[in-house]
N, C-alpha and C positions, 0 to 999 in steps of 0.2 A: 839744336834739335834735329837739324838736317843730318849732321854727322852721326848722331845717335841712331836715327831711323835708317840711314844708309848702312851702318854697321849691323843693325838687326836684320835687314833684308838680305845683306850679303851672307850672314851666318845661316839664315833660312835657306838660301839658294845653295849653300855649300854642303847641306846635308845630303849625303849620297845614298838615298834609300834603295835604289836599284842594286847598287854594289853590295850593300849590307844584306838585302834580301837574298842575293846570290850566295853570300856566305852562310846565311841561315839554311839555305837549301843545299849547302855543301858544294857550291860551285863558285869558282873564281871567274867571273864574267869578263875579266880583263884578258883572259886567255881564249875567249870565244870570238869568232868572227873577226871584226876589225879591232878588237881589243877595247872598244869604247865601253866604259862602265855605266851604261844607260839601260833604259827599259827594253829596248829591242834585243840586246844581247842577253838580258835577263830572261826574256821570253824564249829565246832560242835555247838557252841553257837549262831552264827550269820549268818551262811550260807557260801556257797562257795565263793561268791564275796569278802566278808570281809576276808575270809581265804586266798584266793589267794593274795590279796593285802598285808596282813600281812606277808605271806611267801616270797613274792618278796622283800619287804623292809627289812626283816630280812636277806635275802641273800645279798642284795645290800649294807647294812651297813657294811658287812664284805668284800665284793668284791671291791667296789669303792675306799675306802681309800687305800687299799693295792695295787690295780692296779695303782693308782696314784703314790704311793711310788716306786713301781717296775719300772715304766716308768721314773719317774723324779729324781731318786737318784741312787747312786752307791751301794745300799744295796741288790740288787738281788743276791742271793747266798752267801751273806756276813753274818757273825755272827751277825751283827747289826740288821738284819731283824728278828731275833728270837723274842725279846720282842715286836716288832712292829706287827708281825703277830699273836702272841698268844693273844695280848691285846684285840682285838675285841671279841674273844671267851670268855675270862675271863669277859669282860664287860657285855656281855649278861648273862652269868651264874651267876654273882654276881653284878647285876645292882644296883648302888647307888640310882636309881630312885625308886627301890622297896626295899630299905633298905637291900641290899645285897642278896635278895632272887629272883634271876632271873630265866630264863628258862633253858631248857636242851641243848641249843646251837647247835642244829643240822643244821638248815638253815644257820646260820652265819658261821659255820664250813665249809659248802660247799662253801660259798662265799669266805672265806679266801683261801681255797685250789684252788679254781678256779683262784684267782688272782696270787698266788705265783708260780703256775705251768701252767698257761694259760689253765686251765680247764682239763688238763691231769689227775691229781690225783683225782680230784673231780668226773670225769667220771668213773675212775677205781673204786672208792669207791661206786658210784651208781650201777655199774654193780655187784660188790661184794654183796651189800645189796639185789639187785634184785634176784640174784641166791640163796642167803640164804633164802629169803622169799619164793621163788618157791619151794625149797627143803622142807621147813617146811610145806608148804601147802599140798604137795604131801604126806609127812609123816603123817600129821594129817587128811588126806582125805578131804581136803577142809574146815576144821573147822576154825573159826576165830582165828587169832593169838593173844595171850594174851599180855598184856603190859610188863610182865616179859620177854617173848620171844623177843619182840621188843627191849627191853633194851639190851638183850644178843646179838641180831643182830648188834646193833649200836656199841657196844664195841668190839665184836669179829671181826666185819667187819673192824674196825680201826686197829686191830692187823694184819689182813691179808693185809691191805694196806701197812703196813711197809715192808712186803715181796716185794711188787711191787716197792716201792720206793727204796729199796736196790738193786733190780735186775736192775733197769733202767740204771745206778744209778744216784741219785740226789746228790747235794752237801750236805756236812755234816750238814750245817745250816738248811737245809730242814728237815733233820731227827730230829733235836732238836725241830723244830716247831711241828713235829709229836708227839714227847714226851709230849710237853705241851698240845696239842690237846687231846691226849689219856687220860692223867691224868684228865683233866677237864671233858671229856665225861664219864669216868669211875666213877668219883665222883658224877656227876649229875644223873647217872643211878644206883647208889649204892643200892637203895632200891629195884629196879626191879631185880638186880643181886642177892641180898640176898634172896629175895622171891623165885626166880627161884631155887636157890640152896636148900633152905628149902623144897620146894615142891618135888624136885628130891630126896632129902635125905629121906623124909618121905615116898615117894613111894617105894624107894628101901628097906627101913626098913620093910614096910608092905609086900612087895613081898618076902622078905627073912624070914618073920615070926617073926621078932624082935618085 
C-alpha cells in the first residue's frame, strides 16, 4: 500500500501544470527568466491570471493527495508517510513529463507541508521567508532581490523551519520528511547557492585586496 500511495503522489507531483499552461498560452516558459518550468515564469510569460492558476494547481497537487492520505489512512505521524510525502516534491523536481528536468518545487512543497501539518509548518515557513525578504530589502535599501538571494532564502528558510519543527515537537517521521524536502530544495537551488557564494567570495577577496 505504501508503494502504491507513493507512486500515486509522485505522479500527482510530476504533473507540470505551469509548463502546460504556458504552452496553452503559446509560451515556452523554459525559455523565460531562469528557465524554471514553474508558476513564477508562467506569470512572467503569460500574465498573473495564468500564473495564479499554475501556482494554485502546483500547490494542490501536493496538498490534495497528502490530505486524503492523512485523513483516510493510519500513516499520519507514521514512518510510512515519509516516502508518500516526499514523492510529490520529487515528482515536480524530476518530472518524467519533462524527461526528469522539473521545477524548483516550492509551491508543491508548501502543499505537502500544509497537508501533513494542517498548514502549521507551511505558515511558519511562509513567515520565515517573509521576514528574511524584509530584512534583505532593508539591508539592500529596497533594491530588487537577486535570484541567488532568493535561492538562499528558500534553502536557509527550510533550515530554520527545522528548528520550529523540533521545538513544537513533531513526530520523528515529520522530521524525515523535512530531510527529504530540504535535500530536494537544496539540489534544485544549487546553482543559485553556488553563484551567491562565488559573488560573496569575490567581493571579500576584492575588499581584502587579494
